[in-house]
VOGU-3710 file (C-alpha; in Angstrom, 3 decimals, decimal comma):
1> mtehyqltse> 48,508/90,810/24,640  45,675/89,588/26,836  43,338/92,444/27,695  40,608/90,580/29,524  40,266/87,623/31,826  36,825/88,226/33,226  38,181/91,509/34,496  35,900/94,253/35,749  36,105/97,774/34,357  37,759/98,837/37,637
11> qnilketvgr> 40,415/96,161/37,243  41,128/97,191/33,667  41,500/100,807/34,776  43,827/99,723/37,597  45,979/97,705/35,217  46,211/100,603/32,769  46,931/103,185/35,473  49,649/101,140/37,163  51,141/100,215/33,797  51,393/103,858/32,757
21> maqekigpya> 52,944/104,848/36,073  55,453/101,985/35,896  56,530/102,834/32,358  56,902/106,542/33,110  58,084/106,660/36,718  59,926/103,375/37,341  61,109/101,955/34,020  63,565/104,763/33,180  65,332/104,214/36,525  65,240/100,414/36,754
31> aeidetgefp> 68,859/99,966/35,662  70,017/102,604/38,140  68,014/100,958/40,928  69,775/97,680/40,179  73,188/99,289/39,826  73,153/101,294/43,065  71,475/98,605/45,143  69,802/101,272/47,263  66,202/101,110/48,412  64,191/103,255/45,935
41> wdvhgqlkel> 62,222/105,554/48,203  60,922/107,447/45,171  59,338/104,248/43,880  57,858/103,569/47,296  56,298/107,019/47,111  54,771/106,320/43,702  53,221/103,054/44,903  51,981/104,786/48,038  50,374/107,567/45,994  48,348/105,029/43,993
51> glfglviped> 47,220/103,214/47,135  48,727/99,910/45,999  49,759/98,782/49,479  46,129/98,437/50,528  44,761/96,403/47,638  43,696/93,444/49,801  42,936/95,448/52,950  39,290/96,393/53,645  38,169/99,998/53,422  37,505/100,045/57,182
61> yggsdagmls> 41,269/99,815/57,684  42,298/102,273/54,974  42,589/99,898/52,021  40,607/99,527/48,814  39,566/95,873/49,261  40,189/95,369/45,555  41,142/91,709/45,988  43,930/89,350/45,016  43,297/89,427/41,265  43,660/93,204/41,323
71> avlaleeigr> 46,918/92,804/43,247  48,088/90,388/40,561  47,342/92,935/37,848  49,255/95,673/39,666  52,334/93,522/40,326  52,363/92,295/36,742  52,634/95,850/35,433  55,336/96,845/37,914  57,288/93,629/37,357  57,272/94,374/33,656
81> vcsssaiica> 59,863/97,103/34,241  61,476/96,382/37,646  61,363/93,283/39,821  62,755/95,073/42,875  59,922/97,595/42,744  57,364/94,814/42,450  58,680/93,189/45,633  58,160/96,486/47,476  54,503/96,298/46,466  54,135/92,602/47,289
91> apivvgriil> 55,364/92,660/50,901  52,455/94,748/52,299  49,977/92,479/50,543  51,443/89,333/52,138  51,787/90,754/55,648  48,514/92,656/55,413  46,702/89,466/54,476  48,266/87,628/57,443  47,126/90,267/59,917  43,700/90,508/58,294
101> esgndeqkrk> 43,101/86,754/58,542  44,833/86,007/61,858  44,825/89,218/63,866  42,261/90,280/66,423  40,287/93,526/66,116  42,811/95,547/68,082  45,733/94,278/65,991  43,885/95,018/62,758  43,057/98,556/63,851  46,658/99,158/64,901
111> ylpqiasget> 48,619/97,688/62,010  46,484/97,529/58,866  46,052/101,307/58,400  49,833/101,725/58,729  50,427/99,124/56,042  47,655/100,278/53,684  48,809/103,893/53,764  52,463/103,052/53,202  53,399/104,670/56,491  55,015/101,393/57,563
121> ipafaltesd> 56,929/98,929/55,403  56,316/95,358/56,624  58,594/92,337/56,347  57,940/88,604/56,551  60,447/86,708/58,721  60,101/82,936/58,412  63,208/81,498/56,762  66,149/80,076/58,707  69,351/78,402/57,575  67,814/74,937/57,936
131> adsdlarltt> 64,130/75,805/57,796  62,013/77,249/55,015  59,507/74,836/53,576  60,261/72,452/56,482  58,877/74,273/59,529  59,738/71,303/61,729  63,363/72,461/61,621  62,562/75,948/62,924  64,941/76,814/65,783  64,036/80,407/66,663
141> kadreedryi> 62,248/80,161/70,022  59,741/82,358/71,801  59,632/81,462/75,491  56,630/82,679/77,405  57,162/84,666/80,597  53,879/85,779/82,169  52,258/88,184/79,671  55,174/88,398/77,261  57,420/86,281/75,032  61,215/86,298/74,817
151> ingrkyfipl> 62,446/85,583/71,273  65,914/84,152/70,641  67,301/82,909/67,335  68,308/83,841/63,814  66,464/84,454/60,574  68,008/84,377/57,119  67,209/85,912/53,723  64,553/88,289/55,107  63,778/90,918/52,444  63,140/94,522/53,480
161> advaglmtvf> 63,991/93,908/57,150  66,481/96,803/57,098  63,753/99,316/56,188  60,733/97,641/57,790  58,679/99,217/60,526  57,259/95,861/61,557  57,788/92,169/60,841  55,782/89,009/61,232  58,214/86,623/62,922  57,663/82,871/63,156
171> artgqgsamd> 59,087/81,196/66,251  58,759/77,912/68,086  56,627/78,138/71,249  56,345/74,431/72,008  58,219/71,135/71,850  55,790/69,240/69,651  55,478/69,058/65,896  55,408/72,191/63,756  51,662/71,684/63,355  51,008/72,997/66,872
181> avsvfvvere> 54,333/74,337/68,187  54,971/77,419/66,024  53,503/80,880/66,639  53,604/84,219/64,827  54,471/87,583/66,376  54,460/91,172/65,201  57,889/92,586/66,006  58,104/96,353/65,664  61,251/98,285/64,851  61,199/99,856/68,310
191> npgwsvsrie> 61,228/96,486/70,074  64,667/96,018/71,684  66,601/92,798/71,254  66,796/92,326/67,478  69,208/93,570/64,847  70,285/93,143/61,243  73,591/91,317/61,421  74,282/90,970/57,719  72,987/91,986/54,303  73,478/89,213/51,774
201> rkmgtqaihd> 75,396/89,696/48,527  73,224/88,276/45,797  72,661/87,860/42,093  69,630/90,043/41,387  66,926/92,338/42,815  69,773/94,361/44,269  67,615/97,116/45,773  65,793/94,633/48,019  68,223/93,713/50,764  67,948/90,163/52,074
211> celifercvi> 68,933/90,361/55,715  70,215/88,034/58,402  68,504/88,867/61,687  69,581/88,128/65,244  67,079/87,963/68,092  68,634/88,119/71,572  66,074/88,312/74,340  63,725/90,272/72,133  60,796/91,012/74,435  57,384/90,920/72,750
221> peanrlgkdg> 54,093/91,494/74,593  51,521/88,744/74,357  49,271/91,259/72,601  51,617/91,047/69,593  50,976/87,358/68,989  48,852/86,745/65,887  46,290/84,004/66,330  46,506/81,362/69,012  49,645/80,017/70,626  50,876/77,242/68,332
231> ggfiiamrsq> 48,773/78,402/65,385  51,661/79,489/63,188  51,735/76,483/60,876  48,401/77,278/59,249  49,328/80,957/58,995  52,585/80,000/57,252  50,758/77,815/54,748  48,243/80,552/53,996  51,000/83,118/53,588  52,824/80,878/51,121
241> evsciltaar> 49,628/80,598/49,108  49,550/84,381/48,801  53,303/84,689/48,206  53,244/82,134/45,390  50,584/84,056/43,493  52,352/87,386/43,958  55,704/85,958/42,887  54,055/84,573/39,770  52,445/87,965/39,171  55,647/89,970/39,162
251> tiglaqgafd> 57,320/87,235/37,140  54,713/87,174/34,370  55,348/90,898/34,102  59,099/90,304/33,946  58,598/87,755/31,166  56,367/90,131/29,217  58,867/92,952/29,591  61,729/90,764/28,374  59,654/89,532/25,428  58,645/93,068/24,445
261> yalgytqeri> 62,250/94,220/24,454  63,537/91,228/22,497  60,714/91,486/19,984  61,474/95,151/19,333  65,144/94,393/18,894  64,562/91,609/16,362  62,342/93,921/14,326  65,011/96,623/14,207  68,145/94,503/13,855  69,166/94,180/10,189
271> qfgrsissfq> 71,288/91,271/8,976  71,755/90,073/5,406  69,674/92,969/4,194  66,528/92,339/6,286  65,142/92,333/9,804  66,168/89,247/11,745  62,516/88,875/12,805  61,818/87,743/9,247  63,927/84,582/9,723  61,952/81,440/10,496
281> giqfmladma> 64,242/80,376/13,340  63,696/83,693/15,112  59,954/83,559/14,518  59,769/80,106/16,104  61,479/81,448/19,221  59,163/84,463/19,379  56,114/82,251/18,906  57,119/79,920/21,739  57,790/82,872/24,036  54,422/84,483/23,308
291> mqieagryll> 52,510/81,215/23,802  54,197/80,502/27,117  53,430/83,985/28,448  49,774/83,692/27,497  49,454/80,258/29,080  51,105/81,456/32,275  48,924/84,551/32,446  45,689/82,575/32,204  46,826/80,179/34,934  47,918/83,078/37,150
301> ykagaemdrg> 44,672/85,023/36,729  42,723/81,893/37,543  44,730/81,476/40,748  43,974/85,061/41,755  40,293/84,692/40,969  40,078/81,422/42,929  41,612/83,079/45,977  39,169/85,979/45,746  36,325/83,471/45,701  37,738/81,773/48,773
311> adegylygsm> 37,926/78,484/46,924  40,096/75,615/48,165  41,683/75,518/44,712  43,553/78,752/45,456  46,414/76,813/47,071  46,622/74,387/44,152  46,474/76,986/41,397  48,812/79,330/43,261  51,495/76,642/43,374  50,820/75,707/39,755
321> akcfvtdmam> 51,150/79,313/38,641  54,326/79,838/40,652  56,023/76,773/39,148  54,884/77,301/35,574  55,422/81,043/35,337  58,817/81,180/37,036  60,249/78,234/35,090  58,893/79,811/31,921  60,409/83,190/32,751  63,843/81,698/33,377
331> klttdavqll> 63,848/80,057/29,949  62,263/83,045/28,266  64,763/85,575/29,594  67,611/83,280/28,566  66,146/83,074/25,062  65,614/86,839/25,032  69,313/87,358/25,756  70,063/84,924/22,936  67,955/86,923/20,507  70,113/89,982/21,154
341> ggygymkdhp> 73,336/88,009/20,735  76,305/89,705/22,376  74,263/92,799/23,121  71,967/90,790/25,358  74,908/90,064/27,663  75,681/93,735/28,106  74,361/95,984/30,861  73,424/98,599/28,262  70,349/96,428/27,679  67,922/95,279/30,408
351> lermmrdakl> 67,794/91,591/29,546  70,798/90,473/31,586  69,182/92,103/34,636  65,872/90,443/33,865  67,562/87,056/33,523  69,267/87,488/36,916  66,013/88,548/38,524  64,148/85,618/36,970  66,406/83,077/38,696  65,325/84,209/42,145
361> tqvvdgtnqs> 61,687/83,484/41,385  62,372/79,755/40,983  63,787/79,405/44,499  61,881/81,962/46,596  58,623/81,088/48,436  59,620/77,444/48,374  61,654/76,041/45,508  59,743/74,904/42,463  60,542/71,349/43,436  58,749/71,796/46,764
371> rrlvvgreil> 55,862/73,561/45,019  55,494/70,556/42,724  55,131/68,379/45,807  52,247/70,613/46,870  50,631/70,312/43,444  51,020/66,554/43,471  49,496/66,176/46,940  46,590/68,495/46,124  45,814/66,579/42,932  45,806/63,255/44,778
381> krypttv> 43,400/64,695/47,353  40,983/65,638/44,613  41,362/62,449/42,581  41,856/59,603/45,063  42,657/56,188/43,693  39,755/53,805/43,105  41,951/50,730/42,911
//
């Protein structure tokens, strides 16, 4: 319903173009994508054709340098019809941003054009069985040997690793605290010593395979380290800032898509001689859903705009948007299923898929409980006690 949030004409055109493509080229196949659980190469081709993988990458490296708010708009429209497809678009933005901010000139020239063009699918490999938000528990190690590193360890729940051409891998390079003992490396598919040991069975986003990775003496040249040795903590925090906003973006789209479908159903469903949308109880539910979507969208767009401005508030608003939008979407999709009654539970309608996909958004990129800790700490920094 919102058409403008201080958007430029270019951003409005982008939103409209991506929305039309998503409705025509992705939406009709979203159920099949979920059912087969296979990576949708056709969708990847559509996103590639529109240049969506390079939205935050400068023109010098083959991107459009459109910015984070533009990326938010694109993911919202894709997420409106298919969460799996939106994740395909989000991964290059996260990894591209990491390389752009932390890579040297040679690394940028080598990797960013591959990512922006869609030639290479990137993956982000941070999570371990006992380490996600808590980097201090990271156990994957990268031992330095002359001008190279030897990586040993395991990573869990790594999306897209089975189709990725490169990954940003976080590993411990020192014995101290995570603040100065974790580094980041670009691991390419051709690098020997790593493998996908398992693909997880999961609840939703079936086309995006979450992989368990094993690193056994994976040899990485020093030239593949991003940033300084021990500089991985800051890179991880910055990447989570980006990931939170993008997760919120695809989720606001998911919520809007679920609302649109439920609204249409209530207008067409006849009971007791009239549309069920005419009943006050139904109208109250629809009103709450619409208000929550609008509130989440404004918060999300603000987060994207703050990041584009380089403001410190980007981290705060990104975490706020992630918590608010994903919690909202979980409730909204549950209510949308309720509005369809028994039909909402059936796979003939998209709402059960949307409800499954919504659950993931509350736990990915740091659970919403951990994101609330971030919000609380950031607020206290800005409003210190005077007592």
